[in-house]
Backbone atoms as SQL, in Angstrom:
CREATE TABLE atoms (id INTEGER PRIMARY KEY, chain TEXT, resi INTEGER, resn TEXT, atom TEXT, x REAL, y REAL, z REAL);
INSERT INTO atoms VALUES
  (1, 'A', 1, 'MET', 'N', 81.426, -121.560, -35.265),
  (2, 'A', 1, 'MET', 'CA', 82.197, -121.924, -34.015),
  (3, 'A', 1, 'MET', 'C', 83.647, -122.516, -34.373),
  (4, 'A', 2, 'ALA', 'N', 84.500, -121.653, -33.853),
  (5, 'A', 2, 'ALA', 'CA', 85.863, -122.490, -34.404),
  (6, 'A', 2, 'ALA', 'C', 86.438, -123.206, -33.322),
  (7, 'A', 3, 'LYS', 'N', 87.516, -124.192, -34.045),
  (8, 'A', 3, 'LYS', 'CA', 88.069, -125.178, -33.529),
  (9, 'A', 3, 'LYS', 'C', 89.422, -124.485, -32.898),
  (10, 'A', 4, 'ARG', 'N', 89.773, -124.312, -31.830),
  (11, 'A', 4, 'ARG', 'CA', 91.343, -124.172, -31.619),
  (12, 'A', 4, 'ARG', 'C', 92.040, -125.210, -30.846),
  (13, 'A', 5, 'TYR', 'N', 92.823, -125.233, -31.098),
  (14, 'A', 5, 'TYR', 'CA', 93.836, -126.469, -30.393),
  (15, 'A', 5, 'TYR', 'C', 94.489, -125.555, -29.747),
  (16, 'A', 6, 'VAL', 'N', 95.136, -126.594, -28.397),
  (17, 'A', 6, 'VAL', 'CA', 95.953, -126.071, -27.407),
  (18, 'A', 6, 'VAL', 'C', 97.096, -127.013, -27.002),
  (19, 'A', 7, 'ARG', 'N', 98.353, -126.385, -27.206),
  (20, 'A', 7, 'ARG', 'CA', 99.298, -127.289, -26.954),
  (21, 'A', 7, 'ARG', 'C', 100.095, -127.128, -26.305),
  (22, 'A', 8, 'ALA', 'N', 99.822, -126.216, -24.837),
  (23, 'A', 8, 'ALA', 'CA', 100.695, -125.529, -23.665),
  (24, 'A', 8, 'ALA', 'C', 99.581, -124.947, -22.999),
  (25, 'A', 9, 'THR', 'N', 99.695, -125.070, -21.624),
  (26, 'A', 9, 'THR', 'CA', 98.838, -124.010, -20.657),
  (27, 'A', 9, 'THR', 'C', 99.864, -123.508, -19.455),
  (28, 'A', 10, 'GLY', 'N', 98.967, -122.849, -19.318),
  (29, 'A', 10, 'GLY', 'CA', 99.806, -121.651, -17.673),
  (30, 'A', 10, 'GLY', 'C', 99.305, -121.955, -16.732),
  (31, 'A', 11, 'LYS', 'N', 100.150, -122.235, -15.677),
  (32, 'A', 11, 'LYS', 'CA', 99.584, -122.572, -14.365),
  (33, 'A', 11, 'LYS', 'C', 99.875, -121.699, -13.207),
  (34, 'A', 12, 'ASN', 'N', 99.444, -121.650, -12.020),
  (35, 'A', 12, 'ASN', 'CA', 99.513, -120.594, -11.322),
  (36, 'A', 12, 'ASN', 'C', 100.441, -122.011, -10.214),
  (37, 'A', 13, 'SER', 'N', 100.987, -120.891, -8.985),
  (38, 'A', 13, 'SER', 'CA', 101.942, -121.639, -8.349),
  (39, 'A', 13, 'SER', 'C', 100.863, -122.747, -8.016),
  (40, 'A', 14, 'GLN', 'N', 99.176, -122.974, -7.268),
  (41, 'A', 14, 'GLN', 'CA', 98.862, -124.366, -7.060),
  (42, 'A', 14, 'GLN', 'C', 98.771, -125.070, -8.151),
  (43, 'A', 15, 'GLY', 'N', 99.127, -124.716, -9.690),
  (44, 'A', 15, 'GLY', 'CA', 99.166, -125.921, -10.299),
  (45, 'A', 15, 'GLY', 'C', 97.675, -125.552, -10.865),
  (46, 'A', 16, 'ASP', 'N', 96.923, -124.334, -10.827),
  (47, 'A', 16, 'ASP', 'CA', 95.294, -124.880, -11.486),
  (48, 'A', 16, 'ASP', 'C', 95.856, -123.649, -12.762),
  (49, 'A', 17, 'ILE', 'N', 94.574, -124.504, -14.087),
  (50, 'A', 17, 'ILE', 'CA', 95.196, -123.881, -15.349),
  (51, 'A', 17, 'ILE', 'C', 94.833, -122.591, -15.214),
  (52, 'A', 18, 'THR', 'N', 95.496, -121.370, -15.813),
  (53, 'A', 18, 'THR', 'CA', 95.367, -119.719, -15.960),
  (54, 'A', 18, 'THR', 'C', 95.272, -119.411, -17.356),
  (55, 'A', 19, 'ARG', 'N', 95.701, -120.695, -18.443),
  (56, 'A', 19, 'ARG', 'CA', 95.610, -119.653, -19.401),
  (57, 'A', 19, 'ARG', 'C', 95.791, -120.841, -20.657),
  (58, 'A', 20, 'LEU', 'N', 95.421, -121.009, -21.592),
  (59, 'A', 20, 'LEU', 'CA', 95.838, -122.210, -22.838),
  (60, 'A', 20, 'LEU', 'C', 96.512, -121.080, -24.239),
  (61, 'A', 21, 'CYS', 'N', 97.471, -121.979, -24.206),
  (62, 'A', 21, 'CYS', 'CA', 98.301, -121.382, -25.371),
  (63, 'A', 21, 'CYS', 'C', 98.416, -122.714, -26.614),
  (64, 'A', 22, 'ASN', 'N', 99.100, -121.607, -27.844),
  (65, 'A', 22, 'ASN', 'CA', 99.236, -122.585, -28.510),
  (66, 'A', 22, 'ASN', 'C', 100.281, -121.640, -29.342),
  (67, 'A', 23, 'SER', 'N', 101.352, -121.570, -29.663),
  (68, 'A', 23, 'SER', 'CA', 102.791, -120.879, -29.699),
  (69, 'A', 23, 'SER', 'C', 101.882, -120.298, -31.484),
  (70, 'A', 24, 'GLY', 'N', 102.163, -118.968, -31.860),
  (71, 'A', 24, 'GLY', 'CA', 101.961, -119.192, -33.152),
  (72, 'A', 24, 'GLY', 'C', 100.354, -118.508, -34.180),
  (73, 'A', 25, 'GLU', 'N', 99.250, -118.483, -32.462),
  (74, 'A', 25, 'GLU', 'CA', 98.241, -118.408, -33.317),
  (75, 'A', 25, 'GLU', 'C', 98.042, -117.139, -32.492),
  (76, 'A', 26, 'TYR', 'N', 97.217, -116.241, -33.019),
  (77, 'A', 26, 'TYR', 'CA', 96.805, -115.075, -32.754),
  (78, 'A', 26, 'TYR', 'C', 95.889, -114.917, -31.603),
  (79, 'A', 27, 'TRP', 'N', 95.332, -116.037, -31.270),
  (80, 'A', 27, 'TRP', 'CA', 94.040, -115.718, -30.150),
  (81, 'A', 27, 'TRP', 'C', 95.728, -115.668, -29.076),
  (82, 'A', 28, 'SER', 'N', 96.431, -116.660, -28.849),
  (83, 'A', 28, 'SER', 'CA', 97.236, -117.136, -27.922),
  (84, 'A', 28, 'SER', 'C', 98.162, -116.309, -26.804),
  (85, 'A', 29, 'PRO', 'N', 98.030, -116.228, -25.723),
  (86, 'A', 29, 'PRO', 'CA', 97.603, -116.803, -24.957),
  (87, 'A', 29, 'PRO', 'C', 95.979, -116.518, -24.912),
  (88, 'A', 30, 'ARG', 'N', 95.108, -117.268, -24.432),
  (89, 'A', 30, 'ARG', 'CA', 93.898, -117.366, -23.960),
  (90, 'A', 30, 'ARG', 'C', 93.534, -117.497, -22.779),
  (91, 'A', 31, 'SER', 'N', 93.307, -116.754, -21.994),
  (92, 'A', 31, 'SER', 'CA', 93.035, -116.518, -20.647),
  (93, 'A', 31, 'SER', 'C', 91.773, -117.328, -20.094),
  (94, 'A', 32, 'LYS', 'N', 92.357, -118.074, -18.905),
  (95, 'A', 32, 'LYS', 'CA', 90.716, -119.015, -17.889),
  (96, 'A', 32, 'LYS', 'C', 89.762, -118.908, -18.498),
  (97, 'A', 33, 'ALA', 'N', 89.384, -117.262, -17.862),
  (98, 'A', 33, 'ALA', 'CA', 87.966, -116.358, -17.979),
  (99, 'A', 33, 'ALA', 'C', 87.729, -116.295, -19.451),
  (100, 'A', 34, 'ASP', 'N', 88.546, -115.913, -20.310),
  (101, 'A', 34, 'ASP', 'CA', 88.085, -115.464, -21.403),
  (102, 'A', 34, 'ASP', 'C', 88.032, -116.974, -21.978),
  (103, 'A', 35, 'ALA', 'N', 88.345, -118.559, -21.870),
  (104, 'A', 35, 'ALA', 'CA', 88.280, -119.300, -22.481),
  (105, 'A', 35, 'ALA', 'C', 86.829, -120.277, -22.048),
  (106, 'A', 36, 'ILE', 'N', 87.253, -119.672, -20.914),
  (107, 'A', 36, 'ILE', 'CA', 85.891, -120.350, -20.390),
  (108, 'A', 36, 'ILE', 'C', 84.268, -119.569, -21.198),
  (109, 'A', 37, 'SER', 'N', 84.623, -118.110, -21.251),
  (110, 'A', 37, 'SER', 'CA', 83.573, -117.418, -21.925),
  (111, 'A', 37, 'SER', 'C', 83.259, -117.884, -23.444),
  (112, 'A', 38, 'ASP', 'N', 84.460, -117.898, -24.131),
  (113, 'A', 38, 'ASP', 'CA', 84.016, -118.615, -25.491),
  (114, 'A', 38, 'ASP', 'C', 83.348, -119.858, -25.520),
  (115, 'A', 39, 'ILE', 'N', 83.676, -121.016, -24.174),
  (116, 'A', 39, 'ILE', 'CA', 83.032, -121.893, -24.470),
  (117, 'A', 39, 'ILE', 'C', 81.500, -121.912, -24.708),
  (118, 'A', 40, 'GLU', 'N', 81.609, -121.432, -23.033),
  (119, 'A', 40, 'GLU', 'CA', 80.234, -121.428, -22.689),
  (120, 'A', 40, 'GLU', 'C', 79.256, -120.334, -23.725),
  (121, 'A', 41, 'SER', 'N', 79.646, -119.312, -24.502),
  (122, 'A', 41, 'SER', 'CA', 79.120, -118.822, -25.689),
  (123, 'A', 41, 'SER', 'C', 78.646, -119.371, -26.601),
  (124, 'A', 42, 'GLY', 'N', 79.525, -120.886, -26.795),
  (125, 'A', 42, 'GLY', 'CA', 79.868, -121.355, -28.174),
  (126, 'A', 42, 'GLY', 'C', 80.815, -120.436, -29.394),
  (127, 'A', 43, 'LEU', 'N', 81.360, -119.596, -28.975),
  (128, 'A', 43, 'LEU', 'CA', 82.378, -118.699, -29.819),
  (129, 'A', 43, 'LEU', 'C', 82.875, -119.617, -30.508),
  (130, 'A', 44, 'HIS', 'N', 84.049, -120.451, -29.482),
  (131, 'A', 44, 'HIS', 'CA', 85.132, -121.153, -29.583),
  (132, 'A', 44, 'HIS', 'C', 85.155, -122.612, -29.244),
  (133, 'A', 45, 'GLU', 'N', 85.500, -123.402, -29.732),
  (134, 'A', 45, 'GLU', 'CA', 85.867, -124.945, -29.002),
  (135, 'A', 45, 'GLU', 'C', 87.709, -125.235, -28.796),
  (136, 'A', 46, 'TYR', 'N', 88.169, -125.446, -27.283),
  (137, 'A', 46, 'TYR', 'CA', 89.161, -125.207, -27.591),
  (138, 'A', 46, 'TYR', 'C', 89.400, -127.311, -27.257),
  (139, 'A', 47, 'TRP', 'N', 90.480, -127.554, -27.944),
  (140, 'A', 47, 'TRP', 'CA', 90.743, -129.324, -28.012),
  (141, 'A', 47, 'TRP', 'C', 92.251, -129.392, -28.172),
  (142, 'A', 48, 'VAL', 'N', 92.777, -130.153, -26.833),
  (143, 'A', 48, 'VAL', 'CA', 94.081, -130.743, -27.588),
  (144, 'A', 48, 'VAL', 'C', 94.463, -132.495, -28.048),
  (145, 'A', 49, 'ASN', 'N', 95.683, -132.363, -29.120),
  (146, 'A', 49, 'ASN', 'CA', 95.415, -132.930, -30.445),
  (147, 'A', 49, 'ASN', 'C', 96.972, -134.117, -29.622),
  (148, 'A', 50, 'TRP', 'N', 96.637, -135.018, -28.911),
  (149, 'A', 50, 'TRP', 'CA', 97.717, -135.626, -27.955),
  (150, 'A', 50, 'TRP', 'C', 98.346, -136.784, -29.455),
  (151, 'A', 51, 'THR', 'N', 99.631, -136.795, -28.671),
  (152, 'A', 51, 'THR', 'CA', 100.514, -137.494, -29.784),
  (153, 'A', 51, 'THR', 'C', 100.076, -139.206, -30.377),
  (154, 'A', 52, 'HIS', 'N', 99.662, -139.796, -29.047),
  (155, 'A', 52, 'HIS', 'CA', 98.895, -140.851, -29.350),
  (156, 'A', 52, 'HIS', 'C', 98.302, -141.558, -28.776),
  (157, 'A', 53, 'TYR', 'N', 97.231, -139.798, -28.176),
  (158, 'A', 53, 'TYR', 'CA', 95.516, -140.548, -28.090),
  (159, 'A', 53, 'TYR', 'C', 94.815, -139.789, -28.993),
  (160, 'A', 54, 'PRO', 'N', 93.602, -139.826, -28.683),
  (161, 'A', 54, 'PRO', 'CA', 92.370, -139.150, -29.358),
  (162, 'A', 54, 'PRO', 'C', 92.986, -137.495, -29.232),
  (163, 'A', 55, 'GLU', 'N', 92.208, -137.213, -30.021),
  (164, 'A', 55, 'GLU', 'CA', 92.295, -135.882, -29.663),
  (165, 'A', 55, 'GLU', 'C', 90.756, -135.414, -28.585),
  (166, 'A', 56, 'THR', 'N', 90.468, -134.663, -27.508),
  (167, 'A', 56, 'THR', 'CA', 90.173, -134.462, -26.558),
  (168, 'A', 56, 'THR', 'C', 89.149, -132.879, -26.426),
  (169, 'A', 57, 'LYS', 'N', 88.531, -132.457, -26.352),
  (170, 'A', 57, 'LYS', 'CA', 87.200, -131.341, -26.236),
  (171, 'A', 57, 'LYS', 'C', 87.909, -130.872, -24.203),
  (172, 'A', 58, 'ILE', 'N', 88.297, -129.488, -24.367),
  (173, 'A', 58, 'ILE', 'CA', 88.277, -129.197, -23.456),
  (174, 'A', 58, 'ILE', 'C', 86.597, -128.394, -22.552),
  (175, 'A', 59, 'ARG', 'N', 86.555, -128.969, -21.519),
  (176, 'A', 59, 'ARG', 'CA', 85.524, -128.760, -20.834),
  (177, 'A', 59, 'ARG', 'C', 85.357, -127.333, -19.694),
  (178, 'A', 60, 'VAL', 'N', 84.210, -126.616, -19.825),
  (179, 'A', 60, 'VAL', 'CA', 84.067, -125.610, -18.158),
  (180, 'A', 60, 'VAL', 'C', 83.745, -126.609, -17.052),
  (181, 'A', 61, 'VAL', 'N', 84.164, -127.326, -15.898),
  (182, 'A', 61, 'VAL', 'CA', 83.379, -127.339, -14.992),
  (183, 'A', 61, 'VAL', 'C', 83.267, -126.234, -14.167),
  (184, 'A', 62, 'ASN', 'N', 81.802, -126.863, -13.411),
  (185, 'A', 62, 'ASN', 'CA', 81.407, -125.847, -12.272),
  (186, 'A', 62, 'ASN', 'C', 82.632, -126.893, -10.776),
  (187, 'A', 63, 'GLY', 'N', 83.208, -126.433, -10.391),
  (188, 'A', 63, 'GLY', 'CA', 83.685, -126.879, -9.168),
  (189, 'A', 63, 'GLY', 'C', 83.560, -126.221, -8.203),
  (190, 'A', 64, 'PRO', 'N', 83.419, -126.076, -6.808),
  (191, 'A', 64, 'PRO', 'CA', 83.861, -125.916, -5.582),
  (192, 'A', 64, 'PRO', 'C', 84.231, -124.488, -5.168),
  (193, 'A', 65, 'THR', 'N', 85.311, -124.288, -5.798),
  (194, 'A', 65, 'THR', 'CA', 85.445, -123.056, -5.934),
  (195, 'A', 65, 'THR', 'C', 85.748, -121.941, -7.264),
  (196, 'A', 66, 'GLY', 'N', 84.668, -123.110, -7.914),
  (197, 'A', 66, 'GLY', 'CA', 84.213, -121.596, -9.490),
  (198, 'A', 66, 'GLY', 'C', 84.597, -122.461, -10.474),
  (199, 'A', 67, 'LYS', 'N', 84.271, -121.915, -11.530),
  (200, 'A', 67, 'LYS', 'CA', 84.733, -122.940, -12.725),
  (201, 'A', 67, 'LYS', 'C', 85.975, -122.890, -13.250),
  (202, 'A', 68, 'TYR', 'N', 86.485, -124.055, -13.722),
  (203, 'A', 68, 'TYR', 'CA', 88.046, -124.207, -14.172),
  (204, 'A', 68, 'TYR', 'C', 87.995, -125.298, -15.568),
  (205, 'A', 69, 'LEU', 'N', 88.672, -125.377, -15.821),
  (206, 'A', 69, 'LEU', 'CA', 88.942, -126.293, -17.724),
  (207, 'A', 69, 'LEU', 'C', 89.933, -127.532, -16.871),
  (208, 'A', 70, 'ARG', 'N', 88.869, -127.956, -17.915),
  (209, 'A', 70, 'ARG', 'CA', 89.027, -129.907, -17.996),
  (210, 'A', 70, 'ARG', 'C', 89.239, -130.390, -19.226),
  (211, 'A', 71, 'THR', 'N', 89.635, -131.582, -19.263),
  (212, 'A', 71, 'THR', 'CA', 89.415, -132.376, -20.232),
  (213, 'A', 71, 'THR', 'C', 88.706, -133.334, -20.071),
  (214, 'A', 72, 'ASP', 'N', 88.265, -134.294, -21.121),
  (215, 'A', 72, 'ASP', 'CA', 87.269, -135.323, -20.449),
  (216, 'A', 72, 'ASP', 'C', 88.233, -136.602, -19.924),
  (217, 'A', 73, 'ARG', 'N', 87.869, -137.117, -18.571),
  (218, 'A', 73, 'ARG', 'CA', 88.195, -138.685, -18.707),
  (219, 'A', 73, 'ARG', 'C', 88.098, -139.610, -19.265),
  (220, 'A', 74, 'ASP', 'N', 89.595, -140.182, -19.117),
  (221, 'A', 74, 'ASP', 'CA', 88.695, -141.628, -19.959),
  (222, 'A', 74, 'ASP', 'C', 89.761, -142.986, -19.406),
  (223, 'A', 75, 'THR', 'N', 90.610, -143.890, -20.065),
  (224, 'A', 75, 'THR', 'CA', 90.788, -144.991, -19.380),
  (225, 'A', 75, 'THR', 'C', 92.794, -144.542, -18.912),
  (226, 'A', 76, 'THR', 'N', 93.001, -143.142, -20.116),
  (227, 'A', 76, 'THR', 'CA', 94.783, -142.882, -19.919),
  (228, 'A', 76, 'THR', 'C', 94.986, -142.006, -19.069),
  (229, 'A', 77, 'SER', 'N', 96.137, -141.478, -18.592),
  (230, 'A', 77, 'SER', 'CA', 96.031, -140.675, -17.308),
  (231, 'A', 77, 'SER', 'C', 96.367, -139.504, -18.461),
  (232, 'A', 78, 'LYS', 'N', 97.130, -139.523, -19.581),
  (233, 'A', 78, 'LYS', 'CA', 97.653, -138.749, -20.279),
  (234, 'A', 78, 'LYS', 'C', 96.737, -137.483, -20.919),
  (235, 'A', 79, 'ASN', 'N', 95.358, -137.555, -21.078),
  (236, 'A', 79, 'ASN', 'CA', 94.369, -136.419, -21.279),
  (237, 'A', 79, 'ASN', 'C', 94.220, -135.584, -20.109),
  (238, 'A', 80, 'ASN', 'N', 95.221, -134.849, -19.897),
  (239, 'A', 80, 'ASN', 'CA', 95.175, -134.030, -18.515),
  (240, 'A', 80, 'ASN', 'C', 95.899, -132.642, -19.414),
  (241, 'A', 81, 'LEU', 'N', 94.809, -131.657, -18.452),
  (242, 'A', 81, 'LEU', 'CA', 95.644, -130.603, -19.418),
  (243, 'A', 81, 'LEU', 'C', 97.281, -130.240, -18.458),
  (244, 'A', 82, 'ASP', 'N', 97.135, -130.529, -17.140),
  (245, 'A', 82, 'ASP', 'CA', 98.682, -130.341, -16.305),
  (246, 'A', 82, 'ASP', 'C', 99.625, -131.244, -17.179),
  (247, 'A', 83, 'ASP', 'N', 99.512, -132.075, -17.680),
  (248, 'A', 83, 'ASP', 'CA', 100.464, -132.558, -18.393),
  (249, 'A', 83, 'ASP', 'C', 101.119, -132.270, -19.973),
  (250, 'A', 84, 'LEU', 'N', 100.505, -131.195, -20.277),
  (251, 'A', 84, 'LEU', 'CA', 100.680, -129.701, -21.825),
  (252, 'A', 84, 'LEU', 'C', 101.992, -129.239, -21.045),
  (253, 'A', 85, 'PRO', 'N', 103.257, -128.494, -21.930),
  (254, 'A', 85, 'PRO', 'CA', 103.840, -128.255, -21.008),
  (255, 'A', 85, 'PRO', 'C', 103.697, -126.604, -20.876),
  (256, 'A', 86, 'ASP', 'N', 104.466, -126.155, -20.236),
  (257, 'A', 86, 'ASP', 'CA', 104.086, -124.826, -19.742),
  (258, 'A', 86, 'ASP', 'C', 103.937, -123.321, -20.849),
  (259, 'A', 87, 'CYS', 'N', 103.501, -122.620, -21.018),
  (260, 'A', 87, 'CYS', 'CA', 103.219, -121.233, -21.690),
  (261, 'A', 87, 'CYS', 'C', 103.737, -119.981, -21.112);
């Protein structure tokens, strides 16, 4: 299982995450559907390495409208995929 670091995210007009990115990496950009498949199959893990906070694993969540990607919640508001720059 490869550990991939995400530095940016693509978002649609509603602000939903549509892709994960790390400029210069061969796998980037990775669509939401492919990233979900990678995580669920155990092929790859996706992580965010925050500047002032511990790195955070990206997880798949089953929501009311389907599966989506998010980071684990903690006491900060910073480890959130929405906070990453657009790609």
